[in-house]
N, C-alpha and C positions, 0 to 999 in steps of 0.2 A: 539462481533467480532471484530478480528483484521486481516487487510491485510497487506501485505507488495507490494510497487510496485519495484520491483528488476530491471526493464528494462523500457525504453521509448525512441523510435526511431520512429520521425515522418516519415510518406511517402516520404516525399521528400528528406532524410538525408539519407547520408550513416553511420554515426557513431552514438552509442547509445549517450543520450542527459545523461543519468544518470552515474555514476561514484559508482561502487562499491569498496571497498578497498581490498586488498590480504587480508587482515586477517577475512573478512566475512566466517562465514562456514554455512552449510545447510547441516544437517541430519536429518533421519526417526527419528521420536519419541523426537527431543530436539528442544527448541527454538529456530528459527534461527537469524543470527547476520549480518546485510547489509541491505542496502533498507531504504525506507523511510515507515514508519509505519503510519496507516492509520487508524483511530478508525469509526468506524460504529455501529450504528448509530450516526446522530450529533444532537446533542440536542439543544432545542429551541423553537419556536412558530413554529409550522407545519400547510402548507397552507390548510391542511383539517381537523384541529383539534387534540387532542388526540388520540395516539392508543386505542382502546377498545372503543372509543363513537357509 
């Protein structure tokens, strides 16, 4: 699964913390351009063992 953060504004701030380029685009059925990609799940040692145990 891939998630993209497009905006982040802390409660105590008035401006968005992230910058999105004017070249970013978002269209239904198309891959988005812009934001910060986050890969989930993260890989490595899991505190409760491997999935499916």
